FIVO-394473 format. One record per atom (N, C-alpha, C, CB): z, x, y. Coordinates in steps of 0.001 Angstrom, whole numbers, padded with zeros to 6 digits, always signed. Glycine has a CB too. Layout:
N
ZXY...
This chain:
200
+080339-308349+112009+079452-307305+111528+080241-306305+110697+078746-306601+112703+079588-305759+109692+080203-304776+108811+079312-303539+108742+080438-305369+107395+079810-302496+108081+079038-301264+107958+078577-301000+106533+079851-300099+108446+079150-301734+105564+078807-301480+104169+079580-300324+103574+077342-301214+104043+080592-299836+104304+081468-298802+103766+082721-299496+103222+081833-297725+104864+082792-299636+101927+083866-300380+101282+085207-299706+101563+083619-300487+099761+086182-300491+102016+087483-299952+102392+088532-300095+101291+087970-300634+103639+088310-301026+100389+089283-301236+099310+088644-302017+098176+090533-301978+099832+089171-301817+096997+088818-302656+095853+090004-303585+095619+088481-301793+094558+089763-304881+095764+090812-305867+095567+090631-306604+094263+090840-306846+096715+091528-307555+094016+091429-308349+092798+091601-309828+093133+092485-307898+091759+091011-310673+092293+091127-312113+092472+092454-312572+091882+089932-312862+091811+093293-313172+092732+094593-313666+092284+094470-315078+091734+095608-313632+093431+093696-315913+092417+093519-317282+091939+092229-317864+092479+094709-318159+092345+091714-318853+091760+090512-319586+092159+090793-321067+091972+089255-319137+091329+090717-321808+093067+090893-323258+093008+089548-323893+093312+091999-323754+094013+088910-324434+092289+087566-324983+092440+087625-326484+092671+086711-324670+091207+086812-326946+093612+086619-328370+093844+085170-328689+093506+086969-328774+095324+084752-329918+093776+083397-330322+093403+082324-329520+094140+083208-331800+093679+082533-329277+095435+081512-328563+096195+082111-327454+097057+080740-329534+097069+083238-326897+096642+083863-325806+097381+084881-325124+096483+084532-326321+098686+085491-324074+097017+086539-323376+096270+087421-322630+097263+085928-322392+095210+088652-322390+096870+089559-321535+097634+089897-320345+096749+090863-322312+098086+089578-319149+097250+089857-317917+096521+091038-317211+097172+088611-316992+096487+091904-316646+096360+092977-315795+096856+092759-314388+096314+094381-316348+096444+092766-313407+097210+092536-312016+096843+093760-311177+097195+091279-311465+097550+093960-310104+096437+095046-309178+096724+094495-307773+096872+096115-309226+095621+094966-307082+097919+094546-305701+098144+095651-304976+098905+093192-305639+098926+096484-304219+098220+097572-303495+098884+097052-302545+099960+098384-302715+097857+097755-302488+101078+097450-301563+102178+096037-301722+102718+097648-300142+101720+095542-302947+102728+094181-303194+103217+094151-304032+104488+093368-303880+102147+094934-305074+104549+094788-306065+105609+095224-305577+106987+095567-307279+105256+096166-304653+107055+096581-304099+108339+096994-305183+109326+095464-303268+108930+096335-305213+110488+096664-306203+111519+095778-307440+111443+096542-305580+112895+095156-307673+110297+094277-308832+110137+095051-310122+110362+093632-308836+108742+094351-311123+110870+094986-312412+111133+094088-313536+110655+095302-312576+112631+094662-314722+110551+093892-315898+110157+092719-316078+111120+094790-317170+110135+091550-316328+110551+090340-316474+111352+089459-315247+111356+090701-316812+112745+089996-314109+110907+089200-312884+110860+088175-312937+109734+090107-311665+110687+087067-312234+109939+086030-312118+108909+086343-310959+107979+084638-311929+109549+086154-311200+106693+086358-310168+105678+085178-310222+104717+087723-310365+104918+084604-309065+104441+083496-308990+103490+084049-308867+102076+082562-307795+103818+083652-309798+101207+084052-309784+099799+082779-309670+098964+084880-311076+099414+082600-308520+098331+081358-308246+097592+080133-308516+098454+081295-309094+096315+080251-308191+099748+079117-308333+100647+078946-309701+101251+077898-307983+099941+079868-310616+100984+079798-311971+101533+080811-312090+102662+080063-313046+100430+080350-312469+103846+081236-312639+104993+082030-313932+104830+080430-312651+106320+083363-313811+104726+084236-314961+104553+085327-314939+105619+084854-314973+103136+085914-316086+105887+086944-316203+106918+088311-316399+106278+086628-317370+107874+089262-315567+106680+090622-315686+106166+091266-316964+106695+091467-314450+106557+091757-317807+105780+092429-319044+106199+093942-318943+106036+091899-320235+105393+094390-317913+105331+095827-317660+105175+096015-316205+104770+096470-318626+104115+097056-315593+105293+097388-314200+104962+098878-314134+104659+097004-313215+106135+099218-313570+103494+100617-313427+103085+100789-312028+102500+101035-314538+102043+101328-311123+103298+101536-309763+102810+100229-309093+102442+102462-309769+101615+100080-308768+101152+098870-308090+100668+097801-309054+100166+099230-307131+099563+098009-310359+100337+097031-311333+099844+096433-312131+101001+097684-312287+098823+095232-312618+100778+094591-313500+101751+093766-314551+101028+093706-312694+102727+093627-315711+101664+092869-316821+101097+091622-317073+101941+093742-318102+101014+090571-317538+101271+089332-317896+101958+088799-319201+101382+088273-316765+101828+088158-319988+102241+087401-321158+101796+085988-320709+101481+087405-322292+102874+085434-321177+100384+084052-320867+100033+083311-322182+099835+083971-319972+098748+082292-322394+100653+081551-323649+100608+080480-323630+099518+080911-323929+101963+079921-324775+099236+078958-324927+098143+077738-324032+098343+078519-326386+098025+077262-323894+099585+076075-323069+099834+076327-321619+099450+075659-323155+101308+077502-321124+099791+077850-319745+099443+077966-319580+097935+079164-319334+100120+078562-320545+097270+078675-320479+095811+077305-320511+095150+079531-321633+095289+076379-321289+095721+075038-321401+095139+074206-320146+095340+074313-322582+095735+074426-319440+096457+073542-318342+096837+074073-316960+096496+073277-318408+098290+075320-316863+096057+075901-315543+095817+076524-315465+094423+076954-315219+096886+076974-314260+094092+077606-314052+092784+079063-314499+092769+077520-312587+092392+079589-314978+093888+080982-315416+093910+081243-316567+092949+081373-315826+095310+080209-317321+092636+080401-318437+091706+080803-317953+090319+079128-319271+091613+080566-316675+090030+080859-316157+088699+082149-315372+088587+079753-315307+088258+082856-315166+089713+084093-314387+089608+085265-315301+089267+084373-313625+090922+086284-314721+088671+087447-315498+088263+088693-314637+088403+087292-316013+086808+089832-315201+088094+091100-314489+088200+091027-313154+087454+092251-315352+087648+091421-312089+088151+091401-310757+087553+090170-309954+087897+091508-310867+086082+089112-310602+088399+087896-309877+088771+088178-308906+089911+086781-310859+089173+087492-307770+089895+087601-306802+090985+086502-307056+092006+087519-305351+090448+086825-306855+093289+085865-307101+094365+085924-305985+095397+086136-308457+095034+084773-305721+096035+084704-304779+097140+085107-305489+098428+083283-304170+097264+085930-304830+099248+086427-305442+100474+086169-304543+101677+087921-305742+100350+085842-305194+102794+085695-304482+104060+086081-305418+105200+084240-303954+104243+086871-304908+106127+087184-305661+107329+086029-305541+108311+088501-305166+107965+085903-306514+109210+084848-306465+110210+084980-305197+111039+084893-307711+111114+083829-304636+111421+083820-303387+112178+084369-303602+113589+082396-302811+112245+085052-302588+114098+085483-302576+115488+084460-301788+116292+086914-301964+115638+084331-302112+117559+083350-301428+118408+083618-299932+118447+083372-302004+119831+084869-299537+118289+085239-298121+118377+085008-297355+117076+086686-298000+118775+084644-298052+115990+084477-297386+114700+083173-296609+114627+084533-298401+113577+083153-295587+113760+081902-294904+113441+081068-295825+112567+082161-293536+112729+079781-295917+112840+078886-296730+112014+078305-295830+110934+077747-297396+112874+079106-295607+109884+078719-294650+108857+077713-295180+107858+079916-294197+108133+077610-296511+107725+076653-297081+106783+075441-297602+107538+077300-298210+105953+075233-298917+107522+074204-299539+108349+074704-300918+108761+072834-299635+107589+073961-301602+109597+074394-302910+110080+074326-303920+108931+073518-303379+111283+075488-304442+108553+075599-305413+107468+076214-306684+108033+076455-304851+106280+075553-307810+107837+076046-309069+108376+076983-309816+107424+074888-309949+108723+076852-309536+106146+077608-310313+105175+076924-311624+104846+079000-310577+105688+075634-311715+105197+074828-312899+104897+073901-312543+103738+074009-313382+106161+074319-312874+102543+073604-312463+101333+072220-313112+101279+074417-312833+100074+071212-312282+101014+069826-312762+100950+069417-313219+099557+068887-311677+101411+070119-312753+098549+069774-313130+097184+070682-312440+096187+068319-312794+096887+070501-312801+094939+071296-312228+093848+070379-311404+092961+072016-313341+093020+070811-310196+092650+070043-309323+091775+070730-309139+090437+069821-307977+092434+070044-308441+089536+070574-308209+088191+070361-306749+087808+069898-309153+087154+071400-306119+087287+071303-304719+086878+070433-304614+085623+072717-304118+086621+069380-303817+085724+068469-303622+084591+068931-302488+083695+067055-303343+085088+069343-301391+084308+069733-300215+083522+070634-299317+084344+068493-299434+083044+071477-298568+083648+072335-297573+084274+072133-296254+083543+073836-298013+084246+071797-295220+084323+071534-293909+083740+072521-292900+084311+070073-293461+084009+073435-292393+083492+074412-291427+084009+073801-290039+084146+075639-291366+083095+074302-289296+085113+073906-287907+085289+075146-287049+085426+072989-287740+086516+074950-285760+085612+076096-284856+085694+076950-285147+086927+075621-283402+085719+076308-285408+088069+077034-285637+089316+076612-286936+089989+076820-284474+090266+075957-287788+089280+075453-289012+089890+075252-290070+088817+074135-288750+090650+074925-291259+089272+074585-292349+088352+073442-293150+088971+075832-293271+088063+072403-293323+088208+071261-294106+088683+071422-295547+088197+069905-293492+088182+071207-296485+089127+071265-297902+088771+069948-298552+089169+072473-298615+089464+069311-299203+088217+068076-299952+088465+068435-301433+088560+067008-299698+087333+067970-302066+089640+068345-303447+089926+067110-304292+090194+069301-303512+091121+066981-305404+089491+065912-306372+089766+066394-307313+090858+065508-307171+088474+065527-307575+091849+065909-308469+092937+064828-309537+093102+066119-307678+094265+065129-310628+093800+064113-311661+094024+062866-311059+094670+064678-312792+094909+061712-311464+094189+060450-310847+094621+060225-310931+096122+059294-311498+093913+060686-312022+096761+060418-312172+098195+061210-311187+099055+060736-313586+098629+062177-310497+098470+062950-309527+099236+062360-308120+099187+064364-309495+098731+061431-307880+098263+060881-306539+098109+060185-306042+099370+059916-306513+096955+059575-306930+100135+058819-306514+101321+059716-305913+102396+058059-307698+101895+061019-306170+102329+061935-305653+103339+062476-304270+102993+063082-306611+103524+062109-303746+101833+062664-302476+101374+061694-301323+101579+063044-302572+099911+062277-300164+101805+061517-298935+102031+062280-297789+101391+061281-298673+103559+061592-296923+100626+062301-295764+100090+063001-294990+101211+061327-294842+099332+064225-294606+100960+065116-293937+101911+065644-294890+102978+064392-292781+102576+065312-296185+102865+065865-297187+103763+067204-297681+103232+064886-298362+103937+067786-298649+103931+069116-299137+103575+069064-300475+102854+069973-299260+104815+070025-300657+101950+070237-301941+101276+071735-302089+101028+069420-302032+099925+072200-303312+101003+073614-303568+100742+073748-304262+099386+074249-304435+101881+074454-303632+098465+074688-304163+097124+076179-304425+096959+074167-303180+096025+076535-305688+096751+077950-306066+096627+078798-305493+097761+078504-305593+095285+078240-305551+098984+078982-305103+100151+078991-303612+100377+080352-305562+100050+078224-302858+099595+078187-301405+099698+076859-300944+100280+078417-300762+098328+076901-300213+101384+075695-299675+101995+075147-298542+101134+075980-299182+103433+073904-298699+100686+073279-297706+099814+071892-297347+100347+073182-298235+098360+071406-296198+099914+070051-295758+100257+069110-296083+099110+070020-294240+100575+068009-296741+099420+067011-297063+098404+066359-295768+097927+065941-298056+098960+066384-295551+096624+065762-294349+096067+064309-294579+095728+066506-293890+094832+064059-295460+094787+062696-295771+094362+062493-297273+094347+062400-295174+092972+061244-297686+094527+060869-299093+094448+059810-299264+093376+060357-299613+095814+059879-300369+092655+058860-300707+091671+058395-302126+091967+059405-300574+090201+057257-302247+092661+056759-303556+093058+056275-304384+091869+055639-303394+094054+055907-303737+090775+055435-304467+089596+056574-305219+088924+054780-303508+088598+057770-304627+088929+058918-305264+088278+059906-305858+089289+059637-304253+087392+059551-305781+090595+060450-306256+091651+061843-305668+091476+060522-307794+091651+061880-304351+091424+063154-303671+091210+063261-302440+092100+063313-303276+089738+064475-301970+092240+064750-300774+093027+065729-299909+092269+065301-301132+094427+065780-298651+092664+066730-297715+092059+067584-297102+093157+065993-296606+091250+068862-296961+092867+069779-296266+093759+070528-295218+092960+070764-297254+094442+070894-294140+093633+071678-293091+093003+073045-293066+093655+070976-291709+093116+074094-293114+092848+075451-293176+093366+076208-291894+093068+076190-294369+092781+076896-291388+094089+077704-290193+093921+079078-290591+093386+077831-289416+095258+079842-289642+092837+081163-289971+092275+082080-290682+093267+081841-288710+091791+082020-290319+094559+082887-290943+095557+082621-292440+095658+082689-290283+096921+081344-292826+095641+080995-294245+095707+081447-294975+094448+079484-294418+095904+081264-294352+093300+081681-294971+092043+083197-295139+091986+081201-294135+090854+083917-294206+092596+085385-294238+092567+085958-295265+093531+085944-292867+092896+085318-295429+094681+085891-296257+095742+085367-297685+095781+085635-295619+097052+084446-298036+094900+083878-299386+094877+083867-299923+093453+082449-299392+095465+083427-301170+093310+083309-301761+091973+081989-301412+091301+083453-303269+092056+081124-300666+091986+079806-300368+091412+079916-299544+090136+078944-299627+092429+080985-298806+089986+081195-298045+088758+081522-298919+087563+082294-297052+088959+081820-300201+087805+082124-301139+086725+080900-301906+086239+083176-302113+087179+079774-301736+086959+078574-302501+086602+078043-302105+085233+077488-302303+087653+077422-303083+084582+076759-302858+083303+075392-303525+083367+077609-303413+082106+074526-303190+082424+073239-303877+082347+073484-305375+082214+072388-303346+081154+072832-306153+083072+073019-307593+083074+073985-308083+084136+073493-308032+081744+074747-307181+084747+075676-307584+085815+074904-308189+086983+076518-306373+086297+075513-309188+087602+074901-309855+088756+075514-309283+090023+075100-311408+088691+074655-308995+091019+075123-308399+092267+074549-309149+093465+074739-306911+092333+075310-309127+094569+074825-309691+095821+073958-308670+096541+076002-310134+096718+072861-309154+097129+071906-308279+097804+071710-308753+099240+070550-308249+097048+071868-307823+100180+071506-308098+101577+070571-306997+102047+072779-308187+102499+069365-307386+102474+068410-306399+102977+068722-306085+104430+066955-306909+102831+068088-305048+104941+068322-304607+106317+067866-305682+107296+067588-303277+106600+068784-306160+108121+068470-307237+109061+067391-306821+110054+069726-307664+109810+067286-305527+110367+066273-305081+111322+064869-305359+110796+066438-303586+111620+064673-305221+109487+063360-305504+108905+063009-306982+109052+063328-305097+107421+064011-307845+108913+063759-309287+109058+063434-309645+110507+064980-310098+108576+064096-308984+111450+063805-309240+112863+062380-308803+113210+064822-308508+113765+061971-307645+112677+060615-307154+112943+059585-308124+112389+060409-305753+112333+059817-308622+111172+058896-309588+110575+058779-310837+111443+059359-309967+109163+059903-311349+111888+059920-312543+112721+059188-312312+114043+061356-312978+112987+059434-311162+114650+058798-310822+115922+057285-310730+115772+059352-309501+116460+056844-310122+114687+055396-309969+114461+054740-311325+114226+055127-309036+113257+055416-312193+113488+054851-313517+113232+054744-314324+114514+055698-314270+112210+055793-314302+115321+055780-315044+116580+054792-314441+117569+057176-315076+117191+054623-313132+117494+053691-312475+118405+052251-312825+118139+053856-311003+118325+051964-313294+116907+050599-313641+116561+050218-315038+117059+050413-313556+115061+051197-315825+117488+050932-317203+117893+050405-317275+119331+052204-318045+117757
């Protein structure tokens, strides 16, 4: 489990692609701490398992399903990524419950700068809109954000980012057309499932 509070911005050191999988190597100075092989690490909101750790770098296996369902298929050597280690029970839950199980891929429609903020409009798959609520939580590229506005006609949402978020994550690098990983609040999915089963 993660919180969606990005702990570091890392970079892709290498990508070894096979027919239906890939091995990614990432580098992030002063990030891994006491991490060990087998630990879960969130990379742009995708929960991955470390298969090797060497100093400031770590390797992960990425299977075909993950490549098909997330934006990881589009990253390459030199790309920047948001990183978060799995939450410890003793940590403050400053964001929201994030599983690292991406629900879909969205696309940045527009970016509007402000004096102390930046508005980002993102189109997401239509079937995910029902899980969103203004002032509710959403995870974009592994970053816990508050939903500002929803537009059901265009299947899009708006978020406002403060300078701290832009500085500490890759969201400040986004441009119109950028592809992002989207994970909706798992609690909304549980409620939907419970209501459906309760009707039977």
